[in-house]
C-alpha positions in Angstrom: 98.8 -44.9 -73.3 95.1 -45.2 -73.3 93.0 -43.7 -70.5 91.0 -46.3 -68.5 87.8 -44.9 -69.8 88.9 -45.7 -73.4 89.5 -49.3 -72.3 86.0 -49.5 -70.7 84.5 -48.2 -73.9 86.4 -50.8 -75.9 85.2 -53.6 -73.7 81.6 -52.3 -73.9 81.9 -52.5 -77.7 83.0 -56.1 -77.4 80.2 -57.1 -75.1 77.3 -55.3 -76.8 74.6 -57.6 -77.8 70.9 -58.2 -76.9 71.5 -58.2 -73.2 71.9 -55.0 -71.2 75.4 -54.0 -69.9 75.8 -52.7 -66.4 78.9 -50.8 -65.3 79.3 -50.2 -61.6 82.0 -48.3 -59.8 83.0 -45.2 -58.0 84.8 -43.2 -60.6 85.4 -40.1 -58.4 85.0 -37.9 -61.4 82.9 -34.7 -61.9 79.9 -35.2 -64.1 81.3 -33.1 -66.9 84.8 -34.8 -66.9 86.0 -36.1 -70.3 86.1 -39.8 -69.2 82.6 -39.7 -67.7 81.2 -37.9 -70.8 82.9 -40.5 -73.1 81.4 -43.4 -71.1 78.0 -41.8 -70.9 77.9 -41.6 -74.7 77.7 -45.5 -74.7 75.6 -46.2 -71.6 72.6 -44.7 -69.8 73.0 -43.4 -66.3 70.5 -45.3 -64.1 70.4 -42.4 -61.6 69.4 -39.9 -64.3 67.1 -42.4 -66.1 65.1 -42.7 -62.9 64.8 -39.0 -62.5 67.5 -38.8 -59.9 65.6 -40.7 -57.3 67.6 -42.9 -54.9 64.7 -45.1 -54.0 
């Protein structure tokens, strides 16, 4: 059985094109967890990309 993160990555691959993809959700995972690391390999974290600023 695939982990949900693998299904998310599969869907991202199907949608990739010229437009940006946005993935929203509360994953309740530690930053270094395998699923979050896998997803981060395909997408940029907006929080990190903005220097960790909330506003």
